[in-house]
C-alpha positions as a Python dict, from the first residue, in 0.01 Angstrom:
ca = {
    (1, 'M'): (0, 0, 0),
    (2, 'K'): (279, 226, 98),
    (3, 'K'): (445, 189, -224),
    (4, 'L'): (90, 306, -421),
    (5, 'T'): (33, 608, -203),
    (6, 'I'): (399, 712, -280),
    (7, 'L'): (360, 570, -682),
    (8, 'F'): (58, 791, -692),
    (9, 'I'): (141, 1077, -525),
    (10, 'A'): (512, 1114, -731),
    (11, 'T'): (235, 976, -1073),
    (12, 'T'): (58, 1333, -956),
    (13, 'L'): (379, 1594, -961),
    (14, 'V'): (519, 1497, -1280),
    (15, 'A'): (169, 1597, -1398),
    (16, 'L'): (99, 1873, -1209),
    (17, 'A'): (459, 1989, -1344),
    (18, 'S'): (407, 1858, -1704),
    (19, 'M'): (78, 2091, -1732),
    (20, 'T'): (218, 2398, -1571),
    (21, 'A'): (510, 2393, -1765),
    (22, 'I'): (247, 2293, -2069),
    (23, 'A'): (49, 2677, -1958),
    (24, 'G'): (384, 2819, -1873),
    (25, 'N'): (465, 2865, -2245),
    (26, 'N'): (263, 3114, -2414),
    (27, 'G'): (506, 3218, -2672),
    (28, 'P'): (545, 3589, -2751),
    (29, 'A'): (392, 3861, -2553),
    (30, 'E'): (429, 4063, -2903),
    (31, 'I'): (443, 3927, -3253),
    (32, 'K'): (527, 4154, -3537),
    (33, 'L'): (348, 4128, -3849),
    (34, 'S'): (559, 4270, -4171),
    (35, 'S'): (313, 4413, -4440),
    (36, 'R'): (335, 4693, -4724),
    (37, 'M'): (134, 4887, -4577),
    (38, 'G'): (289, 4883, -4294),
    (39, 'D'): (404, 4633, -4003),
    (40, 'V'): (109, 4556, -3745),
    (41, 'A'): (229, 4487, -3398),
    (42, 'L'): (16, 4181, -3230),
    (43, 'N'): (5, 4229, -2865),
    (44, 'H'): (39, 3856, -2771),
    (45, 'A'): (-26, 3824, -2444),
    (46, 'E'): (-367, 4097, -2412),
    (47, 'H'): (-484, 3817, -2726),
    (48, 'Q'): (-457, 3546, -2532),
    (49, 'Q'): (-712, 3713, -2233),
    (50, 'L'): (-987, 3820, -2470),
    (51, 'V'): (-970, 3472, -2673),
    (52, 'P'): (-925, 3205, -2478),
    (53, 'D'): (-928, 2903, -2723),
    (54, 'C'): (-540, 2900, -2945),
    (55, 'A'): (-748, 2712, -3197),
    (56, 'T'): (-1009, 3054, -3254),
    (57, 'C'): (-668, 3177, -3442),
    (58, 'H'): (-409, 2854, -3500),
    (59, 'H'): (-589, 2623, -3639),
    (60, 'E'): (-357, 2399, -3737),
    (61, 'G'): (-183, 2420, -3375),
    (62, 'L'): (181, 2529, -3278),
    (63, 'E'): (341, 2328, -3425),
    (64, 'V'): (291, 2492, -3670),
    (65, 'A'): (573, 2777, -3773),
    (66, 'T'): (393, 3071, -3896),
    (67, 'C'): (66, 3092, -4092),
    (68, 'H'): (252, 3168, -4483),
    (69, 'N'): (488, 2793, -4416),
    (70, 'C'): (59, 2674, -4555),
    (71, 'H'): (-143, 2979, -4624),
    (72, 'D'): (144, 3149, -4923),
    (73, 'T'): (222, 2807, -5002),
    (74, 'K'): (-23, 2577, -5001),
    (75, 'T'): (-175, 2517, -5340),
    (76, 'G'): (-628, 2561, -5295),
    (77, 'S'): (-522, 2780, -4962),
    (78, 'F'): (-609, 3121, -4856),
    (79, 'K'): (-304, 3314, -4847),
    (80, 'A'): (-252, 3447, -4485),
    (81, 'K'): (-344, 3863, -4642),
    (82, 'Q'): (-685, 3727, -4663),
    (83, 'V'): (-717, 3476, -4347),
    (84, 'F'): (-634, 3733, -4101),
    (85, 'H'): (-833, 3998, -4294),
    (86, 'K'): (-1116, 3782, -4199),
    (87, 'L'): (-1029, 3676, -3876),
    (88, 'C'): (-910, 3917, -3754),
    (89, 'K'): (-1195, 4223, -3858),
    (90, 'D'): (-1409, 3942, -3776),
    (91, 'C'): (-1376, 3984, -3420),
    (92, 'H'): (-1277, 4316, -3427),
    (93, 'K'): (-1633, 4386, -3529),
    (94, 'N'): (-1778, 4156, -3245),
    (95, 'D'): (-1570, 4336, -2953),
    (96, 'A'): (-1471, 4707, -3090),
    (97, 'G'): (-1149, 4617, -3165),
    (98, 'P'): (-991, 4833, -3471),
    (99, 'T'): (-1135, 4790, -3821),
    (100, 'K'): (-996, 5040, -4045),
    (101, 'C'): (-582, 4941, -4236),
    (102, 'K'): (-380, 5273, -4096),
    (103, 'E'): (-555, 5151, -3722),
    (104, 'C'): (-348, 4852, -3746),
    (105, 'H'): (-122, 4900, -4038),
    (106, 'I'): (168, 5156, -3846),
    (107, 'K'): (415, 5229, -4048),
}
């Protein structure tokens, strides 16, 4: 019985440590998206608070390095610009975020 209790406690501690490590990796606090219209500085930390489900933006998961890896290279895939504009502007319209070009694109 003592060995079972120790095994249970050890397993619980490993699980808690793993969850803490995963939860602590929130990515960069800010993401800069380059564009001819001007760079877009995305406050990633703020968006994580407003949109708690990562899959809302990261539909392919967090393993994909950048959106451009698929959206600007795969045949039949929407261009990244189209995806950003649709996703960001639709959400911003619903939640009173910026929707005009120069509100996000800064030269």
